[in-house]
N, CA, C, O and the ligand as a Tripos MOL2 file, in Angstrom:
@<TRIPOS>MOLECULE
protein
  309   307    78     0     0
PROTEIN
NO_CHARGES

@<TRIPOS>ATOM
      1 N         -65.7750    8.6490   12.4090 N.3       1 MET1
      2 CA        -65.4040    8.8860   13.8100 C.3       1 MET1
      3 C         -64.3330    7.8840   14.2360 C.2       1 MET1
      4 O         -64.4650    6.6800   14.0180 O.2       1 MET1
      5 N         -63.2560    8.4140   14.8560 N.am      2 LEU2
      6 CA        -62.1880    7.5300   15.3090 C.3       2 LEU2
      7 C         -62.6280    6.7670   16.5480 C.2       2 LEU2
      8 O         -63.4500    7.2410   17.3320 O.2       2 LEU2
      9 N         -62.0640    5.5760   16.7070 N.am      3 LYS3
     10 CA        -62.2920    4.8200   17.9320 C.3       3 LYS3
     11 C         -61.1970    5.1680   18.9400 C.2       3 LYS3
     12 O         -60.1570    5.7190   18.5800 O.2       3 LYS3
     13 N         -61.4480    4.8370   20.2080 N.am      4 CYS4
     14 CA        -60.4810    5.1540   21.2610 C.3       4 CYS4
     15 C         -59.1220    4.5330   20.9600 C.2       4 CYS4
     16 O         -58.0860    5.1640   21.1670 O.2       4 CYS4
     17 N         -59.1290    3.2990   20.4720 N.am      5 VAL5
     18 CA        -57.8600    2.6190   20.2120 C.3       5 VAL5
     19 C         -57.0770    3.3440   19.1180 C.2       5 VAL5
     20 O         -55.8460    3.3320   19.1120 O.2       5 VAL5
     21 N         -57.7980    3.9690   18.1980 N.am      6 GLU6
     22 CA        -57.1140    4.7270   17.1410 C.3       6 GLU6
     23 C         -56.5380    6.0310   17.6890 C.2       6 GLU6
     24 O         -55.4860    6.4890   17.2430 O.2       6 GLU6
     25 N         -57.2270    6.6160   18.6480 N.am      7 ILE7
     26 CA        -56.7030    7.8230   19.3000 C.3       7 ILE7
     27 C         -55.3930    7.4920   20.0040 C.2       7 ILE7
     28 O         -54.4010    8.2110   19.8780 O.2       7 ILE7
     29 N         -55.4090    6.3890   20.7480 N.am      8 VAL8
     30 CA        -54.2000    5.9800   21.4670 C.3       8 VAL8
     31 C         -53.0370    5.7980   20.4920 C.2       8 VAL8
     32 O         -51.9040    6.1780   20.7850 O.2       8 VAL8
     33 N         -53.3350    5.2060   19.3230 N.am      9 ALA9
     34 CA        -52.2820    4.9140   18.3500 C.3       9 ALA9
     35 C         -51.6450    6.1780   17.7780 C.2       9 ALA9
     36 O         -50.4630    6.1710   17.4340 O.2       9 ALA9
     37 N         -52.4120    7.2590   17.6730 N.am     10 VAL10
     38 CA        -51.8770    8.4640   17.0290 C.3      10 VAL10
     39 C         -51.5310    9.5700   18.0220 C.2      10 VAL10
     40 O         -51.1220   10.6590   17.6200 O.2      10 VAL10
     41 N         -51.6930    9.2960   19.3180 N.am     11 THR11
     42 CA        -51.5250   10.3700   20.3070 C.3      11 THR11
     43 C         -50.1530   11.0240   20.2450 C.2      11 THR11
     44 O         -50.0520   12.2500   20.2960 O.2      11 THR11
     45 N         -49.0890   10.2200   20.1330 N.am     12 SER12
     46 CA        -47.7610   10.8460   20.1590 C.3      12 SER12
     47 C         -47.5410   11.7010   18.9120 C.2      12 SER12
     48 O         -46.9370   12.7710   18.9920 O.2      12 SER12
     49 N         -48.0330   11.2300   17.7520 N.am     13 ASP13
     50 CA        -47.9440   12.0490   16.5390 C.3      13 ASP13
     51 C         -48.7800   13.3180   16.6800 C.2      13 ASP13
     52 O         -48.3760   14.3980   16.2490 O.2      13 ASP13
     53 N         -49.9540   13.1640   17.2930 N.am     14 TYR14
     54 CA        -50.8340   14.3120   17.5040 C.3      14 TYR14
     55 C         -50.1310   15.3660   18.3630 C.2      14 TYR14
     56 O         -50.1510   16.5530   18.0390 O.2      14 TYR14
     57 N         -49.5120   14.9230   19.4550 N.am     15 LEU15
     58 CA        -48.8480   15.8660   20.3600 C.3      15 LEU15
     59 C         -47.6050   16.4710   19.7170 C.2      15 LEU15
     60 O         -47.2170   17.5900   20.0500 O.2      15 LEU15
     61 N         -46.9830   15.7430   18.8050 N.am     16 ASP16
     62 CA        -45.8100   16.2560   18.0950 C.3      16 ASP16
     63 C         -46.2020   17.1650   16.9300 C.2      16 ASP16
     64 O         -45.3380   17.7710   16.2960 O.2      16 ASP16
     65 N         -47.5080   17.2600   16.6480 N.am     17 GLY17
     66 CA        -47.9540   18.0510   15.5080 C.3      17 GLY17
     67 C         -47.6280   17.3830   14.1820 C.2      17 GLY17
     68 O         -47.4750   18.0530   13.1610 O.2      17 GLY17
     69 N         -47.5230   16.0450   14.2010 N.am     18 GLN18
     70 CA        -47.1390   15.3080   12.9970 C.3      18 GLN18
     71 C         -48.3340   14.8760   12.1510 C.2      18 GLN18
     72 O         -48.1660   14.4130   11.0230 O.2      18 GLN18
     73 N         -49.5380   15.0280   12.6960 N.am     19 LEU19
     74 CA        -50.7150   14.5640   11.9490 C.3      19 LEU19
     75 C         -51.0900   15.5620   10.8640 C.2      19 LEU19
     76 O         -50.8500   16.7630   10.9860 O.2      19 LEU19
     77 N         -51.6950   15.0230    9.7800 N.am     20 ARG20
     78 CA        -52.2820   15.9300    8.8020 C.3      20 ARG20
     79 C         -53.4090   16.7110    9.4700 C.2      20 ARG20
     80 O         -53.9790   16.2710   10.4690 O.2      20 ARG20
     81 N         -53.7210   17.8710    8.9060 N.am     21 PHE21
     82 CA        -54.7340   18.7390    9.5160 C.3      21 PHE21
     83 C         -56.0430   17.9920    9.7500 C.2      21 PHE21
     84 O         -56.6530   18.1050   10.8130 O.2      21 PHE21
     85 N         -56.4710   17.2180    8.7300 N.am     22 SER22
     86 CA        -57.7590   16.5300    8.8430 C.3      22 SER22
     87 C         -57.7230   15.4560    9.9330 C.2      22 SER22
     88 O         -58.7160   15.2220   10.6230 O.2      22 SER22
     89 N         -56.5570   14.8040   10.0790 N.am     23 ASP23
     90 CA        -56.4340   13.7890   11.1350 C.3      23 ASP23
     91 C         -56.4410   14.4420   12.5160 C.2      23 ASP23
     92 O         -57.0670   13.9430   13.4510 O.2      23 ASP23
     93 N         -55.7360   15.5640   12.6240 N.am     24 GLY24
     94 CA        -55.7320   16.2820   13.8900 C.3      24 GLY24
     95 C         -57.1260   16.7260   14.2780 C.2      24 GLY24
     96 O         -57.5020   16.7070   15.4500 O.2      24 GLY24
     97 N         -57.8860   17.1270   13.2690 N.am     25 LEU25
     98 CA        -59.2680   17.5510   13.5000 C.3      25 LEU25
     99 C         -60.1080   16.3780   14.0050 C.2      25 LEU25
    100 O         -60.9360   16.5400   14.9010 O.2      25 LEU25
    101 N         -59.8880   15.1980   13.4230 N.am     26 SER26
    102 CA        -60.6210   14.0050   13.8620 C.3      26 SER26
    103 C         -60.2970   13.6890   15.3140 C.2      26 SER26
    104 O         -61.1770   13.3250   16.0940 O.2      26 SER26
    105 N         -58.9990   13.8340   15.6730 N.am     27 VAL27
    106 CA        -58.5970   13.5670   17.0550 C.3      27 VAL27
    107 C         -59.2810   14.5550   17.9870 C.2      27 VAL27
    108 O         -59.8300   14.1680   19.0190 O.2      27 VAL27
    109 N         -59.2450   15.8400   17.6180 N.am     28 ARG28
    110 CA        -59.8500   16.8510   18.4930 C.3      28 ARG28
    111 C         -61.3490   16.6300   18.6360 C.2      28 ARG28
    112 O         -61.9160   16.8340   19.7100 O.2      28 ARG28
    113 N         -61.9860   16.2120   17.5510 N.am     29 THR29
    114 CA        -63.4230   15.9410   17.6140 C.3      29 THR29
    115 C         -63.7050   14.8080   18.5930 C.2      29 THR29
    116 O         -64.6390   14.8780   19.3930 O.2      29 THR29
    117 N         -62.8810   13.7600   18.5180 N.am     30 HIS30
    118 CA        -63.0540   12.6390   19.4440 C.3      30 HIS30
    119 C         -62.8220   13.0940   20.8850 C.2      30 HIS30
    120 O         -63.5760   12.7310   21.7880 O.2      30 HIS30
    121 N         -61.7610   13.8990   21.0920 N.am     31 LEU31
    122 CA        -61.4370   14.3450   22.4490 C.3      31 LEU31
    123 C         -62.5610   15.1950   23.0370 C.2      31 LEU31
    124 O         -62.7710   15.2210   24.2500 O.2      31 LEU31
    125 N         -63.2780   15.8900   22.1540 N.am     32 ALA32
    126 CA        -64.3680   16.7450   22.6280 C.3      32 ALA32
    127 C         -65.4920   15.9240   23.2450 C.2      32 ALA32
    128 O         -66.2180   16.4120   24.1110 O.2      32 ALA32
    129 N         -65.6350   14.6830   22.8050 N.am     33 ILE33
    130 CA        -66.7540   13.8680   23.2990 C.3      33 ILE33
    131 C         -66.3130   12.7170   24.1880 C.2      33 ILE33
    132 O         -67.1560   12.0520   24.7900 O.2      33 ILE33
    133 N         -65.0040   12.4640   24.2870 N.am     34 CYS34
    134 CA        -64.5500   11.2730   25.0110 C.3      34 CYS34
    135 C         -63.6330   11.6710   26.1600 C.2      34 CYS34
    136 O         -62.4900   12.0740   25.9460 O.2      34 CYS34
    137 N         -64.1460   11.5530   27.3730 N.am     35 ARG35
    138 CA        -63.3850   11.9840   28.5290 C.3      35 ARG35
    139 C         -62.1650   11.0910   28.7470 C.2      35 ARG35
    140 O         -61.1030   11.5710   29.1430 O.2      35 ARG35
    141 N         -62.3170    9.8000   28.4900 N.am     36 ASN36
    142 CA        -61.2020    8.8770   28.7080 C.3      36 ASN36
    143 C         -59.9990    9.2520   27.8510 C.2      36 ASN36
    144 O         -58.8630    9.2580   28.3260 O.2      36 ASN36
    145 N         -60.2600    9.5630   26.5860 N.am     37 CYS37
    146 CA        -59.1590    9.9210   25.6950 C.3      37 CYS37
    147 C         -58.5750   11.2770   26.0530 C.2      37 CYS37
    148 O         -57.3690   11.4960   25.9340 O.2      37 CYS37
    149 N         -59.4420   12.1890   26.4930 N.am     38 ARG38
    150 CA        -58.9150   13.4850   26.9550 C.3      38 ARG38
    151 C         -57.9240   13.2600   28.0830 C.2      38 ARG38
    152 O         -56.8480   13.8590   28.1030 O.2      38 ARG38
    153 N         -58.2870   12.3980   29.0200 N.am     39 ARG39
    154 CA        -57.4090   12.1290   30.1570 C.3      39 ARG39
    155 C         -56.1180   11.4650   29.6750 C.2      39 ARG39
    156 O         -55.0250   11.7940   30.1360 O.2      39 ARG39
    157 N         -56.2660   10.5220   28.7390 N.am     40 PHE40
    158 CA        -55.0930    9.8190   28.2270 C.3      40 PHE40
    159 C         -54.1300   10.7910   27.5480 C.2      40 PHE40
    160 O         -52.9220   10.7490   27.7830 O.2      40 PHE40
    161 N         -54.6780   11.6650   26.7050 N.am     41 VAL41
    162 CA        -53.8260   12.6040   25.9570 C.3      41 VAL41
    163 C         -53.1390   13.5760   26.9140 C.2      41 VAL41
    164 O         -51.9750   13.9310   26.7260 O.2      41 VAL41
    165 N         -53.8730   13.9990   27.9390 N.am     42 ARG42
    166 CA        -53.2720   14.9280   28.9000 C.3      42 ARG42
    167 C         -52.1070   14.2520   29.6350 C.2      42 ARG42
    168 O         -51.0500   14.8490   29.8410 O.2      42 ARG42
    169 N         -52.3310   12.9970   30.0210 N.am     43 GLN43
    170 CA        -51.2900   12.2450   30.7130 C.3      43 GLN43
    171 C         -50.0700   12.0620   29.8180 C.2      43 GLN43
    172 O         -48.9260   12.2090   30.2490 O.2      43 GLN43
    173 N         -50.3520   11.7340   28.5530 N.am     44 MET44
    174 CA        -49.2880   11.5180   27.5730 C.3      44 MET44
    175 C         -48.4740   12.7950   27.3610 C.2      44 MET44
    176 O         -47.2490   12.7500   27.2470 O.2      44 MET44
    177 N         -49.1630   13.9230   27.3110 N.am     45 ARG45
    178 CA        -48.4810   15.2040   27.1020 C.3      45 ARG45
    179 C         -47.5390   15.4880   28.2700 C.2      45 ARG45
    180 O         -46.4070   15.9280   28.0730 O.2      45 ARG45
    181 N         -48.0230   15.2290   29.5000 N.am     46 LEU46
    182 CA        -47.1850   15.4320   30.6810 C.3      46 LEU46
    183 C         -45.9710   14.5150   30.6350 C.2      46 LEU46
    184 O         -44.8550   14.9260   30.9520 O.2      46 LEU46
    185 N         -46.2040   13.2590   30.2360 N.am     47 THR47
    186 CA        -45.1150   12.2940   30.1850 C.3      47 THR47
    187 C         -44.0530   12.7280   29.1840 C.2      47 THR47
    188 O         -42.8570   12.6590   29.4690 O.2      47 THR47
    189 N         -44.4930   13.1760   28.0070 N.am     48 LEU48
    190 CA        -43.5470   13.6200   26.9830 C.3      48 LEU48
    191 C         -42.7440   14.8150   27.4710 C.2      48 LEU48
    192 O         -41.5470   14.9200   27.2030 O.2      48 LEU48
    193 N         -43.4120   15.7200   28.1920 N.am     49 ARG49
    194 CA        -42.7230   16.9100   28.6800 C.3      49 ARG49
    195 C         -41.6230   16.5130   29.6630 C.2      49 ARG49
    196 O         -40.5100   17.0360   29.6110 O.2      49 ARG49
    197 N         -41.9480   15.5820   30.5570 N.am     50 VAL50
    198 CA        -40.9540   15.1170   31.5310 C.3      50 VAL50
    199 C         -39.7830   14.4520   30.8090 C.2      50 VAL50
    200 O         -38.6220   14.6940   31.1400 O.2      50 VAL50
    201 N         -40.0980   13.6120   29.8210 N.am     51 LEU51
    202 CA        -39.0440   12.9130   29.0830 C.3      51 LEU51
    203 C         -38.1290   13.9080   28.3640 C.2      51 LEU51
    204 O         -36.9130   13.7240   28.3160 O.2      51 LEU51
    205 N         -38.7310   14.9680   27.8030 N.am     52 GLN52
    206 CA        -37.9250   15.9410   27.0630 C.3      52 GLN52
    207 C         -37.0040   16.7220   27.9790 C.2      52 GLN52
    208 O         -35.9660   17.2210   27.5450 O.2      52 GLN52
    209 N         -37.3860   16.8330   29.2630 N.am     53 GLN53
    210 CA        -36.5540   17.5860   30.1940 C.3      53 GLN53
    211 C         -35.4100   16.7420   30.7470 C.2      53 GLN53
    212 O         -34.4600   17.2700   31.3260 O.2      53 GLN53
    213 N         -35.5090   15.4350   30.5660 N.am     54 MET54
    214 CA        -34.4420   14.5810   31.0460 C.3      54 MET54
    215 C         -33.2450   14.6730   30.1050 C.2      54 MET54
    216 O         -33.4130   14.7370   28.8870 O.2      54 MET54
    217 N         -32.0290   14.6800   30.6710 N.am     55 PRO55
    218 CA        -30.8430   14.7150   29.8150 C.3      55 PRO55
    219 C         -30.7200   13.4280   29.0120 C.2      55 PRO55
    220 O         -31.1320   12.3590   29.4640 O.2      55 PRO55
    221 N         -30.1510   13.5420   27.8230 N.am     56 GLU56
    222 CA        -29.9140   12.3550   26.9980 C.3      56 GLU56
    223 C         -28.9500   11.4240   27.7220 C.2      56 GLU56
    224 O         -27.8850   11.8650   28.1530 O.2      56 GLU56
    225 N         -29.2930   10.1660   27.8630 N.am     57 PRO57
    226 CA        -28.3560    9.2440   28.5070 C.3      57 PRO57
    227 C         -27.1620    8.9770   27.5990 C.2      57 PRO57
    228 O         -27.3010    8.8350   26.3840 O.2      57 PRO57
    229 N         -25.9910    8.9140   28.2160 N.am     58 GLU58
    230 CA        -24.7900    8.5980   27.4500 C.3      58 GLU58
    231 C         -24.7600    7.0990   27.1850 C.2      58 GLU58
    232 O         -25.0930    6.2980   28.0590 O.2      58 GLU58
    233 N         -24.3610    6.7290   25.9790 N.am     59 ILE59
    234 CA        -24.3600    5.3140   25.6140 C.3      59 ILE59
    235 C         -23.4460    4.5080   26.5370 C.2      59 ILE59
    236 O         -23.8160    3.4280   26.9960 O.2      59 ILE59
    237 N         -22.2360    5.0450   26.8110 N.am     60 HIS60
    238 CA        -21.3210    4.2650   27.6340 C.3      60 HIS60
    239 C         -21.8480    4.1030   29.0510 C.2      60 HIS60
    240 O         -21.5430    3.1130   29.7160 O.2      60 HIS60
    241 N         -22.6530    5.0850   29.5290 N.am     61 ASP61
    242 CA        -23.2730    4.9190   30.8340 C.3      61 ASP61
    243 C         -24.2330    3.7350   30.8200 C.2      61 ASP61
    244 O         -24.2790    2.9430   31.7610 O.2      61 ASP61
    245 N         -24.9970    3.6300   29.7370 N.am     62 LEU62
    246 CA        -25.9380    2.5180   29.6360 C.3      62 LEU62
    247 C         -25.2020    1.1870   29.6390 C.2      62 LEU62
    248 O         -25.6400    0.2190   30.2600 O.2      62 LEU62
    249 N         -24.0730    1.1560   28.9340 N.am     63 GLU63
    250 CA        -23.3070   -0.0860   28.9000 C.3      63 GLU63
    251 C         -22.7590   -0.4240   30.2740 C.2      63 GLU63
    252 O         -22.7430   -1.5900   30.6670 O.2      63 GLU63
    253 N         -22.3020    0.6020   31.0190 N.am     64 ALA64
    254 CA        -21.7970    0.3780   32.3640 C.3      64 ALA64
    255 C         -22.9010   -0.1740   33.2570 C.2      64 ALA64
    256 O         -22.6840   -1.1150   34.0210 O.2      64 ALA64
    257 N         -24.0790    0.4160   33.1530 N.am     65 VAL65
    258 CA        -25.2110   -0.0620   33.9510 C.3      65 VAL65
    259 C         -25.5400   -1.5030   33.5760 C.2      65 VAL65
    260 O         -25.7960   -2.3370   34.4450 O.2      65 VAL65
    261 N         -25.5310   -1.7880   32.2720 N.am     66 ALA66
    262 CA        -25.8600   -3.1360   31.8100 C.3      66 ALA66
    263 C         -24.8670   -4.1490   32.3480 C.2      66 ALA66
    264 O         -25.2590   -5.2340   32.7770 O.2      66 ALA66
    265 N         -23.5630   -3.8020   32.3300 N.am     67 SER67
    266 CA        -22.5720   -4.7690   32.8100 C.3      67 SER67
    267 C         -22.6670   -4.9300   34.3220 C.2      67 SER67
    268 O         -22.4510   -6.0200   34.8510 O.2      67 SER67
    269 N         -22.9930   -3.8280   35.0200 N.am     68 GLN68
    270 CA        -23.1870   -3.9480   36.4720 C.3      68 GLN68
    271 C         -24.3560   -4.8720   36.7860 C.2      68 GLN68
    272 O         -24.2850   -5.6980   37.6950 O.2      68 GLN68
    273 N         -25.4260   -4.7200   36.0210 N.am     69 LEU69
    274 CA        -26.5890   -5.5870   36.2150 C.3      69 LEU69
    275 C         -26.2270   -7.0320   35.9450 C.2      69 LEU69
    276 O         -26.6560   -7.9350   36.6630 O.2      69 LEU69
    277 N         -25.4240   -7.2500   34.8930 N.am     70 ALA70
    278 CA        -25.0170   -8.6070   34.5460 C.3      70 ALA70
    279 C         -24.1630   -9.1950   35.6560 C.2      70 ALA70
    280 O         -24.3180  -10.3650   36.0050 O.2      70 ALA70
    281 N         -23.2510   -8.3850   36.2200 N.am     71 GLU71
    282 CA        -22.4230   -8.8450   37.3400 C.3      71 GLU71
    283 C         -23.2940   -9.1930   38.5320 C.2      71 GLU71
    284 O         -23.1270  -10.2410   39.1560 O.2      71 GLU71
    285 N         -24.2370   -8.2940   38.8450 N.am     72 ALA72
    286 CA        -25.1080   -8.4980   40.0050 C.3      72 ALA72
    287 C         -25.9440   -9.7660   39.8250 C.2      72 ALA72
    288 O         -26.2380  -10.4670   40.7930 O.2      72 ALA72
    289 N         -26.3220  -10.0530   38.5790 N.am     73 ALA73
    290 CA        -27.1560  -11.2270   38.3410 C.3      73 ALA73
    291 C         -26.3740  -12.5170   38.5460 C.2      73 ALA73
    292 O         -26.9430  -13.5540   38.8840 O.2      73 ALA73
    293 N         -25.0330  -12.4380   38.3310 N.am     74 LYS74
    294 CA        -24.2070  -13.6420   38.4880 C.3      74 LYS74
    295 C         -24.0470  -14.0220   39.9490 C.2      74 LYS74
    296 O         -23.9700  -15.1990   40.3020 O.2      74 LYS74
    297 N         -23.9990  -12.9710   40.8120 N.am     75 LYS75
    298 CA        -23.7530  -13.2210   42.2280 C.3      75 LYS75
    299 C         -24.9790  -13.8600   42.8740 C.2      75 LYS75
    300 O         -26.1110  -13.4670   42.5930 O.2      75 LYS75
    301 N         -24.7510  -14.8470   43.7400 N.am     76 PRO76
    302 CA        -25.9150  -15.3860   44.4790 C.3      76 PRO76
    303 C         -26.3850  -14.3560   45.4950 C.2      76 PRO76
    304 O         -25.5600  -13.7260   46.1570 O.2      76 PRO76
    305 N         -27.6610  -14.1780   45.6260 N.am     77 SER77
    306 CA        -28.1790  -13.1600   46.5510 C.3      77 SER77
    307 C         -28.2990  -13.7180   47.9500 C.2      77 SER77
    308 O         -28.7180  -13.0080   48.8650 O.2      77 SER77
    309 ZN        -62.0040    7.8250   23.2040 Zn       78 ZN78
@<TRIPOS>BOND
     1     1     2 1
     2     2     3 1
     3     3     4 2
     4     3     5 am
     5     5     6 1
     6     6     7 1
     7     7     8 2
     8     7     9 am
     9     9    10 1
    10    10    11 1
    11    11    12 2
    12    11    13 am
    13    13    14 1
    14    14    15 1
    15    15    16 2
    16    15    17 am
    17    17    18 1
    18    18    19 1
    19    19    20 2
    20    19    21 am
    21    21    22 1
    22    22    23 1
    23    23    24 2
    24    23    25 am
    25    25    26 1
    26    26    27 1
    27    27    28 2
    28    27    29 am
    29    29    30 1
    30    30    31 1
    31    31    32 2
    32    31    33 am
    33    33    34 1
    34    34    35 1
    35    35    36 2
    36    35    37 am
    37    37    38 1
    38    38    39 1
    39    39    40 2
    40    39    41 am
    41    41    42 1
    42    42    43 1
    43    43    44 2
    44    43    45 am
    45    45    46 1
    46    46    47 1
    47    47    48 2
    48    47    49 am
    49    49    50 1
    50    50    51 1
    51    51    52 2
    52    51    53 am
    53    53    54 1
    54    54    55 1
    55    55    56 2
    56    55    57 am
    57    57    58 1
    58    58    59 1
    59    59    60 2
    60    59    61 am
    61    61    62 1
    62    62    63 1
    63    63    64 2
    64    63    65 am
    65    65    66 1
    66    66    67 1
    67    67    68 2
    68    67    69 am
    69    69    70 1
    70    70    71 1
    71    71    72 2
    72    71    73 am
    73    73    74 1
    74    74    75 1
    75    75    76 2
    76    75    77 am
    77    77    78 1
    78    78    79 1
    79    79    80 2
    80    79    81 am
    81    81    82 1
    82    82    83 1
    83    83    84 2
    84    83    85 am
    85    85    86 1
    86    86    87 1
    87    87    88 2
    88    87    89 am
    89    89    90 1
    90    90    91 1
    91    91    92 2
    92    91    93 am
    93    93    94 1
    94    94    95 1
    95    95    96 2
    96    95    97 am
    97    97    98 1
    98    98    99 1
    99    99   100 2
   100    99   101 am
   101   101   102 1
   102   102   103 1
   103   103   104 2
   104   103   105 am
   105   105   106 1
   106   106   107 1
   107   107   108 2
   108   107   109 am
   109   109   110 1
   110   110   111 1
   111   111   112 2
   112   111   113 am
   113   113   114 1
   114   114   115 1
   115   115   116 2
   116   115   117 am
   117   117   118 1
   118   118   119 1
   119   119   120 2
   120   119   121 am
   121   121   122 1
   122   122   123 1
   123   123   124 2
   124   123   125 am
   125   125   126 1
   126   126   127 1
   127   127   128 2
   128   127   129 am
   129   129   130 1
   130   130   131 1
   131   131   132 2
   132   131   133 am
   133   133   134 1
   134   134   135 1
   135   135   136 2
   136   135   137 am
   137   137   138 1
   138   138   139 1
   139   139   140 2
   140   139   141 am
   141   141   142 1
   142   142   143 1
   143   143   144 2
   144   143   145 am
   145   145   146 1
   146   146   147 1
   147   147   148 2
   148   147   149 am
   149   149   150 1
   150   150   151 1
   151   151   152 2
   152   151   153 am
   153   153   154 1
   154   154   155 1
   155   155   156 2
   156   155   157 am
   157   157   158 1
   158   158   159 1
   159   159   160 2
   160   159   161 am
   161   161   162 1
   162   162   163 1
   163   163   164 2
   164   163   165 am
   165   165   166 1
   166   166   167 1
   167   167   168 2
   168   167   169 am
   169   169   170 1
   170   170   171 1
   171   171   172 2
   172   171   173 am
   173   173   174 1
   174   174   175 1
   175   175   176 2
   176   175   177 am
   177   177   178 1
   178   178   179 1
   179   179   180 2
   180   179   181 am
   181   181   182 1
   182   182   183 1
   183   183   184 2
   184   183   185 am
   185   185   186 1
   186   186   187 1
   187   187   188 2
   188   187   189 am
   189   189   190 1
   190   190   191 1
   191   191   192 2
   192   191   193 am
   193   193   194 1
   194   194   195 1
   195   195   196 2
   196   195   197 am
   197   197   198 1
   198   198   199 1
   199   199   200 2
   200   199   201 am
   201   201   202 1
   202   202   203 1
   203   203   204 2
   204   203   205 am
   205   205   206 1
   206   206   207 1
   207   207   208 2
   208   207   209 am
   209   209   210 1
   210   210   211 1
   211   211   212 2
   212   211   213 am
   213   213   214 1
   214   214   215 1
   215   215   216 2
   216   215   217 am
   217   217   218 1
   218   218   219 1
   219   219   220 2
   220   219   221 am
   221   221   222 1
   222   222   223 1
   223   223   224 2
   224   223   225 am
   225   225   226 1
   226   226   227 1
   227   227   228 2
   228   227   229 am
   229   229   230 1
   230   230   231 1
   231   231   232 2
   232   231   233 am
   233   233   234 1
   234   234   235 1
   235   235   236 2
   236   235   237 am
   237   237   238 1
   238   238   239 1
   239   239   240 2
   240   239   241 am
   241   241   242 1
   242   242   243 1
   243   243   244 2
   244   243   245 am
   245   245   246 1
   246   246   247 1
   247   247   248 2
   248   247   249 am
   249   249   250 1
   250   250   251 1
   251   251   252 2
   252   251   253 am
   253   253   254 1
   254   254   255 1
   255   255   256 2
   256   255   257 am
   257   257   258 1
   258   258   259 1
   259   259   260 2
   260   259   261 am
   261   261   262 1
   262   262   263 1
   263   263   264 2
   264   263   265 am
   265   265   266 1
   266   266   267 1
   267   267   268 2
   268   267   269 am
   269   269   270 1
   270   270   271 1
   271   271   272 2
   272   271   273 am
   273   273   274 1
   274   274   275 1
   275   275   276 2
   276   275   277 am
   277   277   278 1
   278   278   279 1
   279   279   280 2
   280   279   281 am
   281   281   282 1
   282   282   283 1
   283   283   284 2
   284   283   285 am
   285   285   286 1
   286   286   287 1
   287   287   288 2
   288   287   289 am
   289   289   290 1
   290   290   291 1
   291   291   292 2
   292   291   293 am
   293   293   294 1
   294   294   295 1
   295   295   296 2
   296   295   297 am
   297   297   298 1
   298   298   299 1
   299   299   300 2
   300   299   301 am
   301   301   302 1
   302   302   303 1
   303   303   304 2
   304   303   305 am
   305   305   306 1
   306   306   307 1
   307   307   308 2
@<TRIPOS>SUBSTRUCTURE
     1 MET1         2 RESIDUE 1 A MET
     2 LEU2         6 RESIDUE 1 A LEU
     3 LYS3        10 RESIDUE 1 A LYS
     4 CYS4        14 RESIDUE 1 A CYS
     5 VAL5        18 RESIDUE 1 A VAL
     6 GLU6        22 RESIDUE 1 A GLU
     7 ILE7        26 RESIDUE 1 A ILE
     8 VAL8        30 RESIDUE 1 A VAL
     9 ALA9        34 RESIDUE 1 A ALA
    10 VAL10       38 RESIDUE 1 A VAL
    11 THR11       42 RESIDUE 1 A THR
    12 SER12       46 RESIDUE 1 A SER
    13 ASP13       50 RESIDUE 1 A ASP
    14 TYR14       54 RESIDUE 1 A TYR
    15 LEU15       58 RESIDUE 1 A LEU
    16 ASP16       62 RESIDUE 1 A ASP
    17 GLY17       66 RESIDUE 1 A GLY
    18 GLN18       70 RESIDUE 1 A GLN
    19 LEU19       74 RESIDUE 1 A LEU
    20 ARG20       78 RESIDUE 1 A ARG
    21 PHE21       82 RESIDUE 1 A PHE
    22 SER22       86 RESIDUE 1 A SER
    23 ASP23       90 RESIDUE 1 A ASP
    24 GLY24       94 RESIDUE 1 A GLY
    25 LEU25       98 RESIDUE 1 A LEU
    26 SER26      102 RESIDUE 1 A SER
    27 VAL27      106 RESIDUE 1 A VAL
    28 ARG28      110 RESIDUE 1 A ARG
    29 THR29      114 RESIDUE 1 A THR
    30 HIS30      118 RESIDUE 1 A HIS
    31 LEU31      122 RESIDUE 1 A LEU
    32 ALA32      126 RESIDUE 1 A ALA
    33 ILE33      130 RESIDUE 1 A ILE
    34 CYS34      134 RESIDUE 1 A CYS
    35 ARG35      138 RESIDUE 1 A ARG
    36 ASN36      142 RESIDUE 1 A ASN
    37 CYS37      146 RESIDUE 1 A CYS
    38 ARG38      150 RESIDUE 1 A ARG
    39 ARG39      154 RESIDUE 1 A ARG
    40 PHE40      158 RESIDUE 1 A PHE
    41 VAL41      162 RESIDUE 1 A VAL
    42 ARG42      166 RESIDUE 1 A ARG
    43 GLN43      170 RESIDUE 1 A GLN
    44 MET44      174 RESIDUE 1 A MET
    45 ARG45      178 RESIDUE 1 A ARG
    46 LEU46      182 RESIDUE 1 A LEU
    47 THR47      186 RESIDUE 1 A THR
    48 LEU48      190 RESIDUE 1 A LEU
    49 ARG49      194 RESIDUE 1 A ARG
    50 VAL50      198 RESIDUE 1 A VAL
    51 LEU51      202 RESIDUE 1 A LEU
    52 GLN52      206 RESIDUE 1 A GLN
    53 GLN53      210 RESIDUE 1 A GLN
    54 MET54      214 RESIDUE 1 A MET
    55 PRO55      218 RESIDUE 1 A PRO
    56 GLU56      222 RESIDUE 1 A GLU
    57 PRO57      226 RESIDUE 1 A PRO
    58 GLU58      230 RESIDUE 1 A GLU
    59 ILE59      234 RESIDUE 1 A ILE
    60 HIS60      238 RESIDUE 1 A HIS
    61 ASP61      242 RESIDUE 1 A ASP
    62 LEU62      246 RESIDUE 1 A LEU
    63 GLU63      250 RESIDUE 1 A GLU
    64 ALA64      254 RESIDUE 1 A ALA
    65 VAL65      258 RESIDUE 1 A VAL
    66 ALA66      262 RESIDUE 1 A ALA
    67 SER67      266 RESIDUE 1 A SER
    68 GLN68      270 RESIDUE 1 A GLN
    69 LEU69      274 RESIDUE 1 A LEU
    70 ALA70      278 RESIDUE 1 A ALA
    71 GLU71      282 RESIDUE 1 A GLU
    72 ALA72      286 RESIDUE 1 A ALA
    73 ALA73      290 RESIDUE 1 A ALA
    74 LYS74      294 RESIDUE 1 A LYS
    75 LYS75      298 RESIDUE 1 A LYS
    76 PRO76      302 RESIDUE 1 A PRO
    77 SER77      306 RESIDUE 1 A SER
    78 ZN78       309 GROUP 0 **** ****
């Protein structure tokens, strides 16, 4: 039987369908008896769905944001 901490560790692989069949079965068995992990997995699934719907950030945008933050940090508030 998996422990809760082990469920947390494999949740993203589980939701991606990356687990071996037997591992997925172990996760489902745990979820059947553990309400906390059921809630965690449901939350994780929602989070992944939201992340997948977000557009990929452009690298140069990230750099622009980073330099703006660096500039803002230099200025006295
Ligand atoms: Zn659990």
